[in-house]
N, C-alpha and C positions, 0 to 999 in steps of 0.2 A: 118408248122405252125399249132398250135392247139388252138382253143378257149377254155379257161377254164372259162366259164361264171360265175359260182358261186364264183370263187376266183378273179373275176374282172381282168383277165389278159389273155395275149396271150403268148404261149410258142413256142419257136423255136428250132427245131432239125436240126443238121448239115446235116443229110442225111435221108430224109424222107423214102427212100426205105429200110433203115436198122432199122427203128423204130419198136420196139417190146415191150412186157410187161416189159422189164428191161431197156428200153431206158431212158436216162437222157437228159432233155432239157439243151441247152447251152445259150439260150436267153429268156428274159422275158420282156414284155412291159405291162404297166398298173399298175405295182407295182415296188417298188424300189429294191426288191430282190425276191428270190424264196419262201420266207416264209410269206411275207406280203399279206393281202387279202382285205383290206379296199377299198371300192369304193371311187372315187373322181372325180372332174371335171376339174382339171388342164390339160395341154397338156401332162403331164406325167402319168396321171391316167385314168382308165376306170371305167365305171359303167354298168355292164351287157353287155359285148361285145357279138355280135351275129354271126358275120361272118368275115372271112378273105379272102383276094384275093391278089395274087401277079400279077403285071403287067410287061410287057417287060421293061427291064432296072432295075428290082429288087425292084421297089416300093411295099411297103406293105400297103394295105388298110384294115382298121378294122372298122366295124360298132360299134359305142359306143352307144348302143341302149337307155339307160336311160338318156344319156346326149344329145340325139337327134342330133347326128353328126357322121361324118366319119373322123377318124384320118388317117394320111398318114405319113409313114416313108420312106424317099427317098432311103437310103442304110441301111436297118435294120441290116444286119449282120456286118456292119462296125461301129456300135455305141455301147456304153456301155449299159448294162442291166438297165432297168428303164428309158432310155432316153426319153425326151419329143418328141412328134411328130413334124415333120417338117411342116405339114399343118393340118389345121382343116377345113374340108369342111362342109358347111351349118352352120358356126359359127354365133353367134349373131352379131358381128361387123366386124370380120376379121378372116383370116386363123389361127391366133395365139391367139385368144380370150381365156383367162383363166377362164372366167366365164361359168357357166353351160349354154348351149345353150337352149333357151326356144323353146318349140315346137310351130309350127305354120303351117298354110296352105298358103304357097306362093311358088314361084318357087325357093326360096333360103332358105327355112325352112323345116326341117324334123320333123316327129313325130314318134319316135321309129323306126329308120331304122333297117332292119333285115338281108337281104341278099344282096350280091354283085355278079356281073358277068361282065366279059369283053365282048365287042362286036367284038373283033378280029381286030379292027382298032384303038385301043387306047382309045376307049370310055368306059364309065362306066354305068352300070345299077344298080339301088338301089331300093329295095322294101321299101316303105314309109308306114308302117303298118297302123297307125291310121289316116293318110290322105287318106287311101284307094286308093293308086296309086303305079304304077311302073314308075320310072323316068329314063330317058336316058340322059346322059351328053356326047356329042361327044368329048369334051375336058375337062375332069374332072379338077376342080379347079376353075378357074375364072367364069365359068358358074354358079356354085353354089352360088357365090356371086352376080352375075349380072342377074341371072334368065334365061340364055339361055339354055332352056331344051325342050325336047319333050318327049313323053312317053304315057303311057296308064293310064288315071285317070278319075274319075267320072265327070259328068257334073256339079255336085255341087248343086243339087236341094234339098239337105238336107234329102232325104229319102233313106234308105238302102233297096235295092231290089236285088233279085237274077236274074239278067238280063245278057245277053251276053256282054253288054258294061259297066258293073259295077264290081268293085272289093270291097270286104269288108275284111279289115285287111289281106292283102296278106303277107305271111311270107317268102316264098321261091319261086324260079322259076329256070328253066333250060334255060340258054342262048344258043347262037350258039356254 
């Protein structure tokens, strides 16, 4: 999987080991086809995707940065190009909310998620850039709606400082 951020899409290749400069993608998410490039906020569109992650069982997670959410396709290789996501994590009202997710600082709101990592036990780490935090979801999905999260985040005193216990706009990280 390759994030094509400026074209608001994620491209899938059948064999990552064989990808070279002449490789042709066989899957596209975030756009209806391989030539469309417009950003959008429905569950079939992306706006400035930042990161991709596959989890055991084949689920594909994509940070949809400008829509302040993470989209999930359960069986990405088994659906049509341009298919809507099966889940929307940190959505305004539900996993399948079609409206743009508004940024916010709460346990179930993101503000420009950037990077993803697996914890090796089925959990998900997300960098939440403009909320200045790194979030951990032991069971991704329901926790993002209900707020069951732990992680590294600021104390919330409103001051940005370079301290060992503070983050400021974290973009990426290396998980286990």
